[in-house]
C-alpha positions in Angstrom: 10.6 -5.4 0.2 8.7 -2.8 -1.2 8.9 -4.1 -5.2 7.4 -7.5 -3.7 4.8 -5.9 -2.0 4.1 -3.6 -4.1 3.9 -6.2 -7.4 1.7 -8.1 -4.9 -1.0 -5.0 -4.7 -1.2 -5.0 -8.5 -3.5 -8.2 -8.4 -5.6 -6.2 -5.6 -5.7 -2.9 -7.6 -5.4 -3.9 -11.2 -6.9 -0.9 -12.0 -3.8 1.0 -10.5 -1.3 -1.7 -12.2 0.9 1.3 -13.9 0.6 3.6 -11.0 1.6 0.9 -8.4 4.9 -0.2 -10.9 5.7 3.6 -11.2 6.0 4.4 -7.4 7.8 0.8 -6.7 10.7 2.4 -9.1 10.3 5.6 -7.9 10.6 4.8 -4.3 13.5 2.4 -4.8 15.4 4.6 -6.8 14.7 7.3 -4.0 16.4 4.7 -1.5 12.9 2.7 -0.1 13.5 -0.6 0.3 11.4 -2.1 2.9 7.7 -1.2 3.7 8.3 -0.7 6.9 10.4 1.8 6.4 7.7 3.2 3.6 5.1 3.1 6.2 7.2 4.9 9.0 7.1 7.8 6.4 4.1 7.8 5.0 2.8 8.1 8.9 5.8 11.1 9.5 3.8 13.0 6.8 4.2 13.8 3.2 7.1 15.9 3.5 9.8 12.7 2.6 7.8 11.3 0.4 7.3 14.3 -1.9 11.3 14.8 -1.5 11.8 11.7 -3.9 11.8 12.0 -7.4 8.1 11.2 -9.5 6.5 11.5 -6.4 3.7 13.9 -6.0 0.4 14.8 -4.1 -1.4 12.6 -6.9 0.9 9.4 -5.5 0.1 10.1 -1.4 -3.3 8.6 -1.2 -1.8 5.4 -3.2 0.7 5.2 -1.0 -1.0 5.5 1.9 -3.9 2.7 0.7 -0.8 0.4 0.3 1.1 1.0 3.7 -2.6 0.4 5.3 -3.2 -2.9 3.6 0.4 -3.8 4.9 -0.2 -2.8 8.1 -3.3 -4.6 8.3 -1.9 -7.9 7.2 1.2 -8.0 9.0 1.9 -11.1 10.5 2.6 -11.2 14.4 6.7 -12.3 13.1 6.6 -9.0 11.3 5.1 -7.0 14.8 1.8 -7.1 13.4 -1.9 -8.6 15.6 -2.3 -12.0 13.9 -4.7 -12.2 10.8 -8.5 -12.3 11.5 -11.4 -12.4 9.1 -13.2 -8.8 9.1 -16.1 -10.1 7.0 -15.5 -7.0 5.3 -12.8 -5.2 2.9 -12.4 -2.5 0.6 -14.3 -2.0 -2.6 -11.3 -2.2 -4.6 -10.0 -5.5 -3.6 -13.5 -7.5 -3.0 -15.4 -9.3 -5.8 -19.1 -7.6 -6.3 -20.4 -10.8 -4.4 -18.1 -10.1 -1.6 -18.8 -6.4 -0.8 -21.3 -4.9 1.8 -24.1 -3.3 0.9 -24.8 -0.2 1.8 -28.3 0.8 3.6 
């Protein structure tokens, strides 16, 4: 469900909390209830997403980030690969101590 996943992402992206809540509401008003549906729309291109009220160009990168996180973390029963430890993470998701240092 979009609402549940976006709520979970609020903890991973605390600086984006307000935007995530607004996007979740806009998507649900636009008839997007499931993350699979949202990710399919995002992969197909921005046209359908931009037709939804309150979603504009500025929202697209955050939607892409949330969909990428969802696709990366899908369990095998959801059609994804098994979860694995990569040793790396996105800057927004990791505490400072866990970030990979750039040379």
